[in-house]
C-alpha positions in Angstrom: -7.2 -10.3 3.1 -9.4 -8.4 5.6 -11.0 -4.9 5.5 -8.6 -2.2 4.5 -8.0 0.7 6.9 -6.0 3.8 5.8 -4.0 5.8 8.3 -4.2 9.6 8.0 -0.6 9.5 6.7 -1.5 7.0 4.0 -4.6 9.1 2.9 -2.4 12.2 2.6 0.3 10.4 0.6 -2.3 9.0 -1.8 -3.8 12.5 -2.3 -0.4 14.2 -2.8 0.8 11.5 -5.2 -2.5 11.1 -7.0 -2.8 7.4 -6.1 -6.4 6.0 -6.1 -7.9 3.5 -3.7 -8.3 1.1 -6.6 -4.6 1.2 -7.2 -3.9 0.5 -3.5 -6.4 -2.4 -3.6 -4.9 -3.8 -6.8 -1.3 -3.6 -5.3 -2.4 -5.4 -2.1 -4.4 -8.1 -4.0 -1.8 -8.8 -6.7 1.7 -7.6 -5.6 4.7 -8.2 -7.9 7.1 -8.1 -4.9 6.6 -8.6 -1.2 9.2 -7.6 1.5 8.6 -8.4 5.1 10.0 -5.8 7.5 10.7 -5.6 11.2 7.8 -5.0 13.5 5.3 -7.0 11.3 5.2 -4.4 8.5 5.0 -5.6 4.9 5.9 -3.7 1.7 4.2 -4.7 -1.5 5.1 -3.3 -4.9 3.3 -3.4 -8.2 3.7 -1.4 -11.5 0.4 0.2 -12.6 0.7 2.2 -15.8 3.5 4.7 -15.4 3.5 4.3 -11.6 5.3 1.8 -9.4 3.1 1.7 -6.3 4.5 0.7 -2.9 2.1 0.0 -0.1 3.4 -0.4 3.5 0.9 -2.2 5.8 0.5 -4.5 8.7 -2.2 -7.0 9.4 -4.1 -6.3 12.6 -6.6 -9.0 13.5 -8.8 -9.4 10.5 -8.0 -6.0 8.9 -5.2 -4.5 6.9 -3.8 -1.2 8.2 -2.2 0.7 5.4 0.6 2.8 6.9 2.0 4.5 3.8 1.6 4.6 0.0 4.3 5.8 -2.4 4.8 6.1 -6.2 8.5 4.9 -6.4 8.8 6.4 -9.9 8.6 9.9 -8.6 
């Protein structure tokens, strides 16, 4: 996996939902579930503590562009 780039939307979602960069990296590196979507987007999910983190991203060249981050338990 390449370098991780966060969109402004993803950074805001992480801040509002109290999700750390380490949790995003862990979800990307070791997802429990992977869903491929239209347009090349990919959703990965992973439970971390009380959270169920969903990261939506697409691979652009040699980097990972994180589009959105959500705690599905909230």
